[in-house]
C-alpha positions as CSV (number, residue, x, y, z in Angstrom):
1,M,114.3,96.2,118.5
2,A,112.4,98.5,116.1
3,T,111.9,102.2,116.8
4,D,110.3,105.2,115.3
5,P,107.8,103.7,112.8
6,L,106.4,106.1,110.3
7,A,102.9,107.5,111.1
8,A,99.7,106.1,109.7
9,T,101.0,102.7,108.7
10,G,98.3,100.9,110.6
11,A,95.6,102.4,108.5
12,T,96.7,100.9,105.2
13,A,94.9,97.5,105.4
14,S,91.6,99.1,106.6
15,T,91.6,101.8,103.8
16,S,92.1,99.0,101.2
17,A,89.1,97.2,102.6
18,D,87.1,100.4,102.7
19,A,87.9,101.2,99.1
20,S,86.7,97.8,98.0
21,K,83.4,98.2,99.9
22,A,82.9,101.7,98.6
23,G,83.4,100.5,95.0
24,A,80.9,97.6,95.4
25,S,78.3,99.9,97.0
26,R,78.7,102.4,94.2
27,N,78.1,99.8,91.6
28,K,75.1,98.4,93.4
29,L,73.6,101.9,93.9
30,A,74.2,102.8,90.2
31,K,72.3,99.7,89.1
32,D,69.5,100.5,91.5
33,L,69.3,104.0,90.1
34,D,69.1,102.7,86.6
35,T,66.3,100.4,87.6
36,F,64.5,103.3,89.4
37,L,64.7,105.6,86.4
38,T,63.4,102.8,84.1
39,L,60.4,102.1,86.3
40,L,59.6,105.8,86.8
41,T,59.8,106.5,83.0
42,T,57.6,103.5,82.3
43,Q,55.1,104.6,84.9
44,L,54.9,108.1,83.5
45,K,54.6,106.8,79.9
46,Y,51.7,104.5,80.6
47,Q,49.8,106.3,83.3
48,D,46.1,106.8,82.8
49,P,45.5,110.4,81.6
50,L,42.1,110.4,83.3
51,S,43.8,109.3,86.6
52,P,47.3,110.6,86.5
53,M,49.9,109.7,89.1
54,D,49.3,111.2,92.5
55,S,51.5,114.2,93.0
56,T,52.5,113.1,96.5
57,Q,53.6,109.7,95.2
58,F,55.5,111.4,92.4
59,T,57.2,113.7,94.8
60,N,58.2,110.8,97.1
61,Q,59.7,109.0,94.1
62,L,61.7,112.1,93.2
63,V,63.0,112.3,96.8
64,Q,64.0,108.7,96.6
65,F,65.8,109.5,93.3
66,A,67.7,112.4,95.0
67,N,68.7,110.2,98.0
68,V,70.1,107.5,95.7
69,E,72.0,110.0,93.7
70,Q,73.4,111.6,96.9
71,Q,74.5,108.1,98.2
72,I,76.4,107.5,95.0
73,Q,78.1,110.8,95.2
74,V,79.1,110.2,98.9
75,N,80.6,106.8,97.9
76,T,82.5,108.4,95.0
77,N,83.9,111.1,97.4
78,L,84.8,108.3,99.9
79,E,86.8,106.5,97.2
80,T,88.6,109.7,96.2
81,M,89.5,110.3,99.8
82,I,90.8,106.7,100.2
83,G,92.9,107.1,97.0
84,L,94.4,110.3,98.3
85,Q,95.2,108.6,101.7
86,S,96.9,105.8,99.8
87,G,98.9,108.3,97.9
88,N,99.9,110.0,101.2
89,Q,101.0,106.7,102.6
90,A,103.1,106.0,99.5
91,A,104.7,109.4,99.9
92,L,105.4,108.6,103.6
93,A,106.9,105.2,102.5
94,I,109.5,106.9,100.4
95,G,111.2,107.7,103.7
96,Y,111.9,103.9,104.1
97,L,113.9,103.6,100.9
98,G,117.4,102.4,101.7
99,T,116.7,101.9,105.4
100,T,116.7,98.6,107.3
101,V,113.2,97.8,108.7
102,E,111.7,95.2,110.9
103,A,108.4,93.6,109.8
104,E,105.9,91.0,111.1
105,G,106.1,87.7,109.3
106,G,108.4,84.8,108.5
107,S,109.5,85.5,104.9
108,F,112.8,87.4,104.7
109,P,115.5,88.4,102.2
110,L,119.1,87.2,102.3
111,Q,120.9,90.3,101.2
112,D,124.6,90.4,100.6
113,G,125.0,87.1,102.3
114,V,123.4,88.1,105.6
115,A,119.9,88.2,107.2
116,S,118.4,89.1,110.6
117,F,115.2,88.2,112.2
118,G,113.6,88.2,115.7
119,Y,111.3,86.0,117.7
120,N,109.4,86.4,120.9
121,V,109.7,83.9,123.8
122,P,106.5,84.4,125.8
123,Q,107.4,81.9,128.6
124,E,110.3,80.0,129.9
125,L,111.1,77.1,127.5
126,A,112.9,73.8,127.8
127,S,114.3,74.2,124.3
128,S,113.6,76.0,121.0
129,S,114.7,75.4,117.5
130,I,115.2,77.6,114.4
131,V,114.5,76.3,111.0
132,I,115.2,78.2,107.7
133,R,113.8,77.0,104.4
134,D,114.5,78.2,100.9
135,S,111.9,79.3,98.3
136,S,111.2,75.6,97.4
137,G,110.5,74.7,101.0
138,A,113.7,72.7,101.5
139,V,115.4,73.0,104.9
140,V,118.7,74.7,104.5
141,Y,119.7,75.7,108.0
142,T,118.8,74.7,111.6
143,A,120.0,76.0,114.9
144,Q,119.1,76.0,118.6
145,G,117.1,79.0,119.8
146,E,117.0,80.8,123.1
147,T,114.7,79.8,126.0
148,K,114.6,82.8,128.3
149,V,111.5,85.0,128.2
150,G,111.8,88.1,125.9
151,Q,112.3,89.4,122.4
152,K,115.4,87.6,120.8
153,E,117.4,88.7,117.7
154,F,119.3,86.3,115.4
155,T,121.7,87.0,112.6
156,W,122.2,84.4,109.9
157,K,125.3,84.6,107.7
158,G,123.6,82.8,104.7
159,T,125.3,79.4,105.0
160,D,123.9,76.0,105.3
161,N,124.7,73.6,108.2
162,F,127.9,72.5,106.4
163,G,129.1,76.1,106.1
164,F,128.5,76.4,102.4
165,P,127.3,79.9,101.3
166,L,123.8,80.1,99.9
167,D,122.5,82.5,97.2
168,D,120.8,85.7,98.0
169,G,117.0,85.4,97.7
170,T,113.8,84.8,99.7
171,Y,113.8,82.4,102.6
172,E,111.3,81.5,105.3
173,V,112.1,81.2,109.1
174,S,110.1,79.3,111.7
175,V,110.9,79.1,115.4
176,T,109.4,76.3,117.5
177,G,109.4,76.5,121.3
178,R,109.1,73.4,123.6
179,T,108.0,73.7,127.3
180,A,109.0,71.4,130.1
181,D,105.9,69.3,129.7
182,G,106.6,68.6,126.0
183,A,104.1,71.0,124.5
184,E,105.3,72.7,121.2
185,N,104.3,76.2,120.0
186,Q,105.3,78.3,117.0
187,L,106.8,81.5,118.2
188,V,105.9,84.8,116.6
189,T,108.7,86.0,114.2
190,T,109.8,89.3,112.8
191,V,112.1,89.7,109.9
192,T,114.6,92.4,108.9
193,G,115.6,93.7,105.5
194,T,116.7,96.7,103.6
195,V,113.9,98.5,101.6
196,T,114.8,98.5,97.9
197,G,111.4,99.6,96.4
198,I,107.8,100.7,97.0
199,E,104.7,99.5,95.2
200,T,101.0,100.3,95.5
201,R,98.5,97.5,94.8
202,D,94.7,97.6,95.4
203,N,95.1,100.8,97.4
204,Q,97.7,99.2,99.7
205,V,101.3,100.2,99.9
206,Y,104.0,97.5,99.9
207,L,107.7,97.8,100.7
208,S,110.1,95.5,98.8
209,L,112.8,94.0,101.0
210,G,115.2,92.5,98.5
211,G,112.3,90.8,96.6
212,V,110.1,90.1,99.6
213,D,106.9,92.3,99.5
214,V,105.7,93.5,103.0
215,A,102.6,95.5,103.5
216,L,103.3,98.9,105.0
217,A,100.9,98.1,107.8
218,N,103.1,95.2,108.9
219,I,106.2,97.3,109.3
220,K,107.1,97.6,112.9
221,G,109.8,100.3,112.5
222,V,113.3,101.2,111.5
223,V,115.9,98.8,113.1
224,K,118.6,99.9,115.5
225,E,121.6,97.6,115.8
226,P,120.7,95.2,118.6
227,T,122.9,92.7,120.5
228,K,122.5,89.6,118.5
229,T,123.3,85.9,118.5
230,T,125.5,85.3,115.5
231,A,125.5,81.9,113.7
232,P,128.2,80.7,111.4
């Protein structure tokens, strides 16, 4: 079970998307402004001296210019705010360093010869199976999972099915549940690892779990020691 997640983690993904949209909008508005100024300058240069541009029309164009400039400034301020928010999230993420966290997903680190992950059984199952693959996709370990409804925890001691120890690194877990009528479903998994680093990319904060990068928004919280099923 995971408890006490740090605040504001859920906003990371949305702020990254907002920053991208703001940047695209600013670029488009800047191009529109350049086009507007070029057209206005050309119009003033070649206007008929005997029939100059109507002052009302000229005023309207200046208002349009001011509106465009204001929109560009608003987008710039928005990007600045998003950057500050990302910085605040990175500062909050420092509190995760050295802690063991639970995150949504299937990729997990084998650290010091041990790894933990969880999976949710949404309904009574006839059987379930756990499959662990290495970074090349090869199956290195299989086990029977639990069938009763609820959140389950599993600890893997980093050995293959013959008991030989495997190297620390990145692995992938999948859990398949089978109902009494033979239907199969992939169960939702969560992985556990110790945070060894923090990185910011594209205004999004990532935690490194022994080489596995997990978005801050996918962190469910800090792990307490649960009652686990231990595999050899």
